[in-house]
Residue, then its C-alpha position, 0 to 999 in steps of 0.5 A: m490093757s493086756p499083760k502082753s502090751f503092758l510088758l512090751t511097754v515096760a520093756i521099751f521104756g526100761g530098755g531106753y533107760a538102760s541104754s541111755t544109762l550105759l551110754d552115759r557111763a561109757v562116755d564118762a569112762a572114755q573121758a576119764y581114760f583119755h583125759i578128755q576135758t570139755s571146754t566151753y567157748k564163748t559164742d556170739a548171737s549167731g553161734y560163732i566162736i569168739c576167739s579173742t576178747e580184744k575189740p578192733q579199734i575203729t577210727k573215723d579214718n577207716l569208715r566209709p559207706l558200704t556200696l555194692n556195684a553190679s560188677g561185684e566190686 
């Protein structure tokens, strides 16, 4: 490996590390300045956000078989 290619490799990896570190610090500074708090949301298996912990009441009165007509009704 030539010294030129070694220095280029070190520069690429060092630059990536430096830019990543600077970006992380900039994001942290912006969060502190704007008082941003990240929130965690509960999601279901499909990734949809669960807005309420209440479960709907299911009664036998509102159960009916699913049917699909050609007309879309």
